[in-house]
N, CA, C and O of each residue as an XYZ file, in Angstrom:
428
protein
N     122.734    141.602     87.006
C     121.853    142.711     86.605
C     121.967    143.742     87.515
O     121.766    143.734     88.730
N     122.397    144.835     86.607
C     122.707    145.994     87.424
C     121.477    146.917     87.513
O     120.438    146.564     86.956
N     121.548    148.166     88.234
C     120.307    149.132     88.098
C     120.001    149.631     86.961
O     118.812    149.722     86.655
N     121.041    150.073     86.067
C     120.613    150.752     84.732
C     120.278    149.395     83.838
O     119.585    149.551     82.833
N     120.682    148.264     84.129
C     120.058    147.324     83.117
C     118.655    147.332     83.262
O     117.956    147.258     82.252
N     118.028    147.432     84.657
C     116.781    147.503     84.904
C     115.911    148.573     84.463
O     114.690    148.444     84.370
N     116.523    149.589     84.204
C     115.928    150.888     83.650
C     115.729    150.661     82.202
O     114.652    150.926     81.668
N     116.733    150.181     81.556
C     116.797    150.242     80.192
C     116.032    148.952     79.911
O     116.121    148.767     78.698
N     115.481    148.195     80.348
C     114.630    147.070     79.945
C     113.560    147.238     78.977
O     113.226    146.448     78.094
N     112.928    148.697     79.345
C     111.845    148.988     78.421
C     112.344    149.185     76.948
O     111.530    149.243     76.026
N     113.763    149.292     76.732
C     113.810    149.417     75.354
C     113.929    148.286     74.587
O     113.909    148.405     73.362
N     114.055    147.152     75.128
C     114.247    145.887     74.514
C     112.909    145.547     74.179
O     111.957    145.893     74.878
N     112.782    144.762     72.947
C     111.724    144.198     72.519
C     111.710    142.805     73.245
O     112.759    142.226     73.527
N     110.320    142.234     73.567
C     110.028    141.233     74.301
C     110.395    140.149     73.272
O     110.242    140.237     72.054
N     111.013    138.892     74.107
C     111.290    137.861     73.315
C     110.036    137.038     72.524
O     108.900    137.160     72.983
N     110.222    136.354     71.550
C     109.153    135.936     70.959
C     108.861    134.590     71.630
O     109.727    133.957     72.235
N     107.625    134.200     71.492
C     107.352    133.123     72.481
C     107.534    132.008     71.547
O     107.016    132.117     70.436
N     108.107    131.095     71.801
C     108.083    129.600     71.021
C     106.777    129.084     70.608
O     105.893    129.020     71.463
N     106.529    128.693     69.360
C     105.258    128.067     68.953
C     105.271    126.888     69.666
O     106.300    126.318     70.028
N     103.970    126.452     69.905
C     103.757    125.138     70.754
C     103.976    124.243     69.673
O     103.672    124.503     68.509
N     104.445    123.307     70.016
C     104.737    122.030     69.355
C     103.581    121.026     69.390
O     103.001    120.689     70.422
N     103.316    120.600     68.205
C     102.248    119.267     68.441
C     102.950    118.002     68.429
O     103.939    117.736     67.746
N     102.310    117.195     69.304
C     102.740    115.864     69.251
C     102.371    115.282     68.238
O     101.165    115.094     68.074
N     103.497    114.753     67.097
C     102.942    113.925     65.851
C     102.960    112.600     66.442
O     103.670    112.198     67.365
N     101.963    111.902     65.692
C     102.105    110.374     65.809
C     103.193    109.808     65.086
O     103.528    110.079     63.933
N     103.777    108.896     65.972
C     104.785    108.170     65.176
C     104.245    107.277     64.109
O     103.139    106.763     64.275
N     104.897    107.063     63.090
C     104.427    106.194     61.837
C     104.868    104.736     62.249
O     106.016    104.582     62.667
N     104.016    103.662     62.152
C     104.313    102.657     62.346
C     103.799    101.489     61.599
O     102.807    101.787     60.933
N     104.147    100.308     61.506
C     103.485     99.022     60.353
C     102.125     99.056     60.945
O     101.269     98.922     60.071
N     101.660     99.185     62.103
C     100.482     98.929     62.520
C      99.371     99.768     61.960
O      98.217     99.345     62.016
N      99.646    100.918     61.430
C      98.615    101.709     60.770
C      98.727    102.966     61.695
O      99.775    103.512     62.040
N      97.244    103.379     62.086
C      96.805    104.549     62.748
C      97.603    104.638     64.368
O      98.063    103.692     65.007
N      97.584    105.684     64.640
C      98.144    105.784     66.089
C      97.369    105.321     66.977
O      97.834    104.912     68.041
N      96.028    105.294     66.710
C      95.000    104.597     67.637
C      95.111    103.287     67.776
O      94.893    102.767     68.871
N      95.561    102.369     66.407
C      95.869    101.240     66.579
C      97.122    100.629     67.459
O      97.244     99.441     67.758
N      98.020    101.687     67.810
C      99.023    101.705     68.331
C      98.887    101.175     70.037
O      99.558    100.343     70.647
N      97.781    102.000     70.468
C      97.320    101.949     71.993
C      96.697    100.955     72.493
O      95.672    100.605     71.907
N      97.061    100.321     73.531
C      96.545     99.264     73.980
C      94.998     99.595     74.170
O      94.702    100.782     74.306
N      94.048     98.694     74.189
C      92.627     99.041     74.331
C      92.240     99.177     75.761
O      92.536     98.281     76.551
N      91.573    100.277     76.160
C      91.464    100.162     77.724
C      90.048     99.702     78.130
O      89.034     99.862     77.451
N      90.122     99.151     79.250
C      88.933     98.121     79.804
C      87.915     99.282     80.147
O      88.470    100.241     80.685
N      86.514     99.419     79.955
C      85.763    100.222     80.314
C      85.369    100.092     81.751
O      85.236     98.931     82.139
N      85.174    100.965     82.546
C      85.186    100.973     84.135
C      83.901    100.205     84.226
O      82.857    100.252     83.575
N      84.343     99.419     85.330
C      82.948     98.509     86.036
C      81.964     99.329     86.293
O      82.296    100.406     86.788
N      80.497     99.086     86.045
C      79.523     99.851     86.716
C      79.557     99.576     88.137
O      79.888     98.500     88.635
N      79.209    100.574     88.733
C      79.059    100.461     90.349
C      78.098     99.663     90.866
O      76.921     99.924     90.618
N      78.407     98.677     91.582
C      77.564     97.763     92.054
C      76.887     98.319     93.525
O      77.489     98.534     94.578
N      75.475     98.474     93.245
C      74.866     99.154     94.534
C      74.936     97.756     95.365
O      74.639     96.694     94.817
N      75.387     97.835     96.851
C      75.185     96.521     97.627
C      74.059     97.207     98.641
O      73.942     98.370     99.027
N      73.309     96.059     98.905
C      72.144     96.409    100.007
C      72.786     96.881    101.267
O      73.980     97.179    101.232
N      72.116     96.977    102.368
C      72.688     97.332    103.799
C      73.368     95.798    104.360
O      72.900     94.681    104.140
N      74.325     96.061    104.963
C      75.045     94.758    105.600
C      74.451     94.568    106.850
O      74.018     95.495    107.535
N      74.415     93.149    107.228
C      73.770     92.583    108.350
C      74.615     91.780    108.952
O      75.569     91.400    108.273
N      74.510     91.315    110.334
C      75.206     90.259    110.990
C      74.144     89.698    111.789
O      73.304     90.434    112.309
N      74.121     88.205    111.948
C      72.928     87.724    112.402
C      73.666     87.505    113.877
O      74.844     87.213    114.083
N      72.371     87.788    115.044
C      72.649     87.376    116.419
C      71.438     86.524    116.829
O      70.265     86.779    116.560
N      71.908     85.463    117.528
C      70.675     84.645    118.262
C      70.752     85.110    119.662
O      71.757     85.115    120.373
N      69.393     85.554    120.008
C      69.229     86.045    121.199
C      69.341     84.884    122.338
O      68.780     83.788    122.333
N      70.242     85.442    123.338
C      70.531     84.446    124.660
C      69.444     84.898    125.772
O      68.711     85.886    125.745
N      69.547     83.953    126.694
C      68.805     84.329    127.923
C      69.381     85.569    128.581
O      70.603     85.710    128.646
N      68.571     86.442    129.055
C      69.243     87.697    129.761
C      69.390     88.858    128.816
O      69.582     89.979    129.286
N      69.305     88.648    127.359
C      69.564     89.620    126.397
C      68.341     90.785    126.263
O      67.160     90.625    126.573
N      68.861     91.796    125.805
C      67.560     92.794    125.521
C      68.041     93.696    124.432
O      69.199     93.525    124.052
N      67.391     94.542    123.928
C      67.925     95.161    122.626
C      69.173     96.050    123.055
O      70.278     95.929    122.526
N      68.880     96.960    124.074
C      70.042     97.832    124.639
C      71.273     97.066    124.900
O      72.329     97.629    124.613
N      71.311     96.063    125.318
C      72.342     95.205    125.807
C      73.148     94.932    124.366
O      74.345     95.190    124.245
N      72.443     94.454    123.441
C      72.831     93.716    122.311
C      73.305     95.137    121.477
O      74.341     95.057    120.818
N      72.627     96.319    121.497
C      73.175     97.513    120.802
C      74.630     97.784    121.594
O      75.723     97.909    121.041
N      74.412     97.832    122.754
C      75.990     98.166    123.332
C      77.013     97.389    123.100
O      78.156     97.845    123.151
N      76.759     96.061    122.802
C      77.770     94.965    122.381
C      78.273     95.223    120.864
O      79.459     95.039    120.589
N      77.237     95.703    119.771
C      77.731     95.863    118.962
C      78.222     97.463    118.317
O      79.130     97.785    117.550
N      77.239     98.192    118.973
C      77.631     99.685    118.448
C      78.429    100.422    119.698
O      78.864    101.562    119.536
N      78.563     99.873    120.679
C      79.168    100.627    121.901
C      78.317    101.758    122.587
O      78.734    102.687    123.279
N      77.062    101.466    122.240
C      76.131    102.607    122.574
C      74.668    102.198    122.595
O      73.979    102.174    121.575
N      74.164    101.833    123.972
C      72.890    101.135    124.279
C      71.808    101.946    123.654
O      70.777    101.427    123.226
N      72.054    103.242    123.604
C      70.791    104.051    122.852
C      70.650    103.843    121.558
O      69.759    104.505    121.027
N      71.317    103.054    120.818
C      71.026    102.708    119.372
C      70.389    101.377    119.149
O      70.563    100.765    118.095
N      69.647    100.916    120.131
C      68.824     99.790    120.157
C      67.830     99.733    119.188
O      67.510     98.638    118.727
N      67.158    101.020    118.720
C      66.222    101.227    117.689
C      66.475    100.592    116.272
O      65.664    100.069    115.508
N      68.059    100.818    116.115
C      68.363    100.445    114.861
C      68.146     98.811    114.666
O      67.693     98.348    113.619
N      68.513     98.025    115.762
C      68.034     96.605    115.583
C      66.391     96.371    115.593
O      65.863     95.378    115.093
N      65.865     97.158    116.069
C      64.506     96.935    116.336
C      63.895     97.125    114.988
O      63.168     96.284    114.460
N      64.277     98.458    114.370
C      63.792     98.860    113.129
C      64.220     97.774    112.015
O      63.467     97.481    111.087
N      65.314     97.285    112.166
C      65.883     96.124    111.202
C      65.052     94.647    111.539
O      65.232     93.682    110.796
N      64.287     94.573    112.520
C      63.578     93.208    112.923
C      62.029     93.338    113.282
O      61.336     92.609    113.991
N      61.713     94.450    112.601
C      60.241     94.831    113.060
C      59.189     93.516    112.353
O      58.024     93.360    112.721
N      59.732     92.818    111.499
C      58.863     91.670    110.904
C      58.758     90.610    112.131
O      57.764     89.898    112.269
N      59.795     90.572    112.948
C      60.103     89.630    114.129
C      59.442     89.800    115.557
O      58.923     88.987    116.322
N      59.692     91.375    115.636
C      59.406     91.983    117.089
C      58.427     92.783    117.169
O      58.537     93.952    116.801
N      57.283     92.272    117.674
C      56.111     93.361    117.899
C      56.440     94.276    119.180
O      55.971     95.414    119.213
N      57.050     93.911    119.987
C      57.361     94.818    121.203
C      58.676     94.570    121.401
O      59.150     93.437    121.484
N      59.410     95.784    121.497
C      61.014     95.720    121.747
C      61.273     95.398    123.016
O      62.467     95.205    123.242
N      60.418     95.257    124.072
C      60.741     94.825    125.315
C      60.355     93.240    125.513
O      60.361     92.675    126.606
N      60.094     92.764    124.544
C      59.745     91.157    124.440
C      60.506     90.252    123.420
O      59.936     89.610    122.537
N      61.742     90.267    123.618
C      62.394     89.305    122.678
C      62.743     88.286    123.423
O      62.973     88.424    124.624
N      62.847     86.837    122.635
C      63.065     85.617    123.465
C      64.177     85.133    122.782
O      64.592     85.338    121.641
N      64.667     84.297    123.914
C      65.920     83.692    123.716
C      65.777     82.584    122.255
O      64.726     81.947    122.184
N      66.721     82.402    121.247
C      66.597     81.593    120.161
C      66.151     82.506    118.972
O      66.258     82.105    117.813
N      65.701     83.611    119.246
C      65.174     84.522    118.018
C      66.651     85.018    117.272
O      67.585     85.440    117.952
N      66.703     84.925    116.089
C      67.707     85.307    115.317
C      67.423     86.696    114.813
O      66.381     86.880    114.183
N      68.240     87.673    115.028
C      68.265     89.216    114.785
C      69.293     89.625    113.593
O      70.474     89.289    113.506
N      68.597     90.382    112.759
C      69.563     91.010    111.986
C      70.119     92.215    112.658
O      69.366     92.991    113.246
N      71.484     92.419    112.594
C      72.132     93.654    113.226
C      72.755     94.434    112.138
O      73.687     93.948    111.498
N      72.268     95.695    111.874
C      72.894     96.333    110.743
C      74.189     96.816    111.208
O      74.514     97.195    112.333
N      74.918     96.725    110.054
C      76.322     97.149    110.321
C      76.722     98.462    109.792
O      77.533     99.173    110.385
N      76.171     98.787    108.701
C      76.362    100.258    108.222
C      75.783    101.293    109.070
O      75.065    101.016    110.031
N      76.088    102.489    108.726
C      75.911    103.797    109.122
C      76.803    104.269    110.419
O      76.712    105.420    110.846
């Protein structure tokens, strides 16, 4: 394209845009196009799951912060274990060997 072709461009009519072609359903012995498509399964409803827990049996010398350090890598998260087990633990400083505690794994 030369310089003069660029300047003379305004004299030309714009090219007609091609008409959009519509997809026509193919005729088939099955009847309507909808009958040709396989049925799609409805998406399964989302199942809400409750919090996940692991059970831990307290051993001699355990305390909540030690257990939290083992499971979470942070001794300061002992309150998560305490909150999950308030039905068994009245005082977080008084857990006994043999108690089975729920350790929350979510969050």
